[in-house]
C-alpha positions as CSV (number, residue, x, y, z in Angstrom):
1,M,22.6,-91.7,40.7
2,M,24.6,-89.4,42.9
3,L,22.5,-87.4,45.4
4,Q,22.8,-83.7,45.0
5,R,23.7,-81.9,48.2
6,P,21.3,-79.0,49.0
7,P,22.7,-75.6,49.7
8,A,24.0,-74.9,53.3
9,N,20.9,-73.1,54.4
10,G,18.9,-74.7,57.3
11,L,17.0,-78.0,57.3
12,S,15.9,-79.8,54.1
13,L,13.4,-82.6,54.4
14,A,12.8,-84.3,51.0
15,D,10.4,-87.0,50.1
16,I,9.9,-88.2,53.7
17,L,7.7,-91.2,54.0
18,I,7.1,-93.0,57.3
19,R,4.8,-96.0,57.4
20,F,3.6,-98.5,60.0
21,G,2.6,-101.6,58.2
22,D,0.2,-100.5,55.4
23,V,-0.6,-97.2,57.1
24,S,1.2,-94.0,55.9
25,L,1.8,-91.8,58.9
26,I,4.1,-89.0,57.5
27,E,4.5,-87.8,54.0
28,L,6.2,-84.5,53.5
29,T,8.8,-82.3,51.8
30,A,9.8,-79.1,53.6
31,E,12.5,-76.5,53.9
32,V,13.1,-75.0,57.3
33,P,15.4,-71.9,57.2
34,P,17.8,-71.2,60.1
35,G,15.9,-69.9,63.1
36,A,12.5,-70.9,61.7
37,V,10.0,-73.3,63.2
38,F,8.2,-76.0,61.2
39,T,5.3,-77.4,63.2
40,V,3.8,-80.9,62.8
41,M,0.3,-81.1,64.3
42,G,-2.0,-84.0,65.1
43,P,-3.8,-85.7,67.9
44,S,-2.0,-87.8,70.5
45,G,-1.1,-91.2,69.0
46,S,-1.3,-90.0,65.4
47,G,2.4,-90.8,64.8
48,K,3.7,-87.3,64.5
49,S,6.6,-87.9,66.9
50,T,7.9,-90.6,64.5
51,L,9.3,-87.8,62.3
52,L,11.6,-86.6,65.2
53,S,12.7,-90.2,65.9
54,F,13.6,-90.7,62.2
55,I,15.6,-87.5,62.1
56,G,17.3,-88.2,65.4
57,G,18.2,-91.7,64.5
58,F,16.1,-93.6,67.1
59,L,13.1,-94.7,65.1
60,D,11.6,-98.0,66.2
61,P,12.4,-100.7,63.6
62,A,8.6,-101.5,63.5
63,F,8.3,-98.4,61.3
64,H,9.5,-98.1,57.7
65,A,11.0,-94.8,56.8
66,K,12.7,-93.2,53.8
67,G,13.6,-89.8,52.5
68,N,16.5,-87.3,52.7
69,V,17.4,-85.1,55.6
70,F,20.1,-82.4,55.3
71,V,21.1,-79.7,57.7
72,D,23.4,-77.0,56.2
73,G,24.4,-79.5,53.5
74,V,25.2,-82.3,55.9
75,D,23.4,-85.6,55.2
76,L,22.1,-86.5,58.7
77,L,20.9,-89.9,57.8
78,A,24.4,-90.9,56.8
79,L,25.6,-90.2,60.3
80,E,25.3,-92.3,63.5
81,P,22.6,-90.9,65.9
82,Q,25.2,-89.4,68.3
83,A,26.9,-87.6,65.4
84,R,23.8,-86.0,64.1
85,R,23.8,-83.3,66.8
86,A,20.0,-83.1,67.0
87,G,19.1,-81.2,70.1
88,I,15.9,-82.7,71.5
89,L,13.4,-81.4,74.1
90,F,10.7,-83.8,75.3
91,Q,7.6,-83.4,77.4
92,D,9.6,-84.1,80.5
93,P,13.0,-82.4,81.2
94,L,14.7,-85.7,81.8
95,L,17.3,-84.2,84.1
96,F,19.7,-86.7,85.8
97,P,18.5,-86.9,89.4
98,H,22.0,-88.0,90.7
99,M,23.7,-84.9,89.3
100,S,23.5,-81.2,90.3
101,V,21.9,-78.7,88.0
102,G,25.4,-77.5,86.8
103,A,26.6,-81.1,86.2
104,N,23.4,-81.8,84.2
105,V,24.3,-78.9,81.8
106,A,28.0,-79.6,81.7
107,F,27.3,-83.3,80.8
108,A,26.2,-82.1,77.3
109,I,29.2,-79.9,76.6
110,P,31.2,-81.5,73.7
111,A,34.2,-83.6,74.7
112,D,36.7,-81.3,72.8
113,I,36.3,-78.9,75.8
114,A,38.2,-81.1,78.3
115,D,39.1,-78.6,81.0
116,R,36.8,-79.1,84.0
117,R,36.9,-75.5,85.1
118,Q,36.0,-74.3,81.6
119,R,33.1,-76.8,81.4
120,R,31.8,-75.6,84.8
121,Q,32.1,-72.0,83.7
122,I,30.2,-72.6,80.4
123,A,27.4,-74.3,82.4
124,A,27.3,-71.4,84.9
125,D,27.2,-68.8,82.2
126,I,24.3,-70.4,80.3
127,L,22.4,-71.0,83.5
128,A,22.8,-67.3,84.3
129,D,21.6,-66.5,80.8
130,M,18.4,-68.5,81.6
131,D,17.8,-66.5,84.8
132,L,19.2,-69.4,86.9
133,A,22.3,-67.7,88.2
134,G,23.6,-69.5,91.3
135,F,21.7,-72.7,90.6
136,A,24.6,-74.8,89.5
137,D,24.9,-76.6,92.8
138,R,21.2,-77.2,93.3
139,D,19.5,-80.6,93.3
140,P,17.2,-80.8,90.3
141,A,14.5,-82.2,92.6
142,T,14.3,-78.8,94.3
143,L,13.4,-76.9,91.0
144,S,10.0,-75.8,89.8
145,G,8.7,-77.2,86.5
146,G,9.6,-74.0,84.7
147,Q,13.1,-74.0,86.1
148,K,13.6,-77.7,85.1
149,A,12.4,-76.8,81.6
150,R,15.0,-74.0,81.4
151,V,17.8,-76.3,82.6
152,A,16.8,-78.8,79.9
153,L,17.0,-76.1,77.3
154,A,20.4,-74.9,78.6
155,R,21.7,-78.5,78.3
156,V,20.5,-78.8,74.7
157,L,22.0,-75.4,73.7
158,V,25.5,-76.2,75.1
159,S,25.7,-79.4,73.1
160,R,26.2,-77.4,69.8
161,P,23.1,-78.7,68.0
162,R,22.6,-78.4,64.3
163,L,18.8,-78.3,64.8
164,L,16.2,-78.5,67.5
165,L,13.5,-81.2,67.7
166,L,10.7,-80.3,70.1
167,D,8.5,-83.1,71.1
168,E,5.6,-81.3,72.9
169,P,8.0,-79.8,75.4
170,F,5.5,-77.2,76.7
171,S,2.6,-79.6,77.2
172,K,3.1,-80.2,81.0
173,L,3.6,-76.5,81.9
174,D,0.8,-74.3,83.1
175,M,-0.5,-71.6,80.7
176,E,1.7,-68.8,81.9
177,L,4.9,-70.9,82.0
178,R,4.0,-72.4,78.6
179,A,3.9,-68.9,77.0
180,Q,7.2,-68.0,78.7
181,M,9.0,-71.2,77.5
182,R,7.6,-70.9,74.0
183,T,9.1,-67.4,73.8
184,L,12.4,-68.4,75.3
185,V,12.9,-71.5,73.1
186,F,11.9,-69.8,69.8
187,E,14.0,-66.7,70.6
188,R,17.1,-68.8,71.4
189,A,16.6,-70.8,68.2
190,R,16.4,-67.6,66.1
191,S,19.4,-66.1,67.7
192,A,21.5,-69.3,67.2
193,G,20.2,-69.8,63.7
194,L,18.9,-73.3,64.5
195,P,16.1,-74.7,62.3
196,V,13.3,-76.2,64.5
197,I,10.7,-78.9,64.2
198,L,7.9,-78.7,66.7
199,V,5.6,-81.6,67.3
200,T,2.4,-80.6,69.1
201,H,-1.4,-81.0,69.3
202,D,-1.9,-77.5,70.7
203,E,-3.0,-74.8,68.2
204,A,-1.5,-72.1,70.5
205,D,1.9,-73.7,70.2
206,A,1.7,-73.6,66.4
207,E,0.5,-70.0,66.4
208,A,3.4,-68.9,68.7
209,A,5.9,-70.7,66.4
210,G,4.7,-68.6,63.5
211,G,5.9,-70.9,60.7
212,P,4.4,-73.4,58.4
213,V,2.2,-76.1,59.9
214,H,2.0,-79.7,58.6
215,R,-1.2,-81.4,59.8
216,I,-1.2,-85.2,60.1
217,G,-4.3,-86.7,58.4
218,T,-4.9,-83.6,56.3
219,K,-3.6,-82.5,52.9
220,G,-0.4,-80.6,52.8
221,T,1.1,-77.7,54.8
222,T,-0.4,-74.4,55.8
223,H,1.5,-71.3,56.6
224,G,1.2,-69.1,59.7
């Protein structure tokens, strides 16, 4: 039977089932409109990050997963991981230590922009937009935790993602920085029309996201 393509309107997760052996970790169907945040909550080690791995295309083969994932009508699971354009933020910024801040950002700019000067300018512009004007030549090791987090976000945004996958990216920031980064990430996602999946064990993260919440180990989805 031919699979019907959903309408081009954000992220569609249909009949997702992820198992480890005989244990069912994730079961869900959800629609995430452009700019909205869908939160998956559960304690550490509950398997919630496996959903992001499945969508991004890097799920450990020890897990069994099935279902359908579409973004704006594009079947992500039919694409190689590098072609899915899933922008991912992890707990750690994962900046390349041997590259400057500007080079870290420019690295993620799609290859169709080949001109080096243009790539440097794009990196400089988004850094300025992140209140990091003049930071392009800095060594990442000299940055604060909050500055590193903003560079990581800038790098994701210049990659032209179809969606954002957030794997507890605020968990290592102090309370004030965490609130600032939540606001920044969610605002950028809304302005870019990017559907977002947030994985967290923090109720405050889910509250700030403001969208539906799927709780691992409980029945169904609640709405914020």
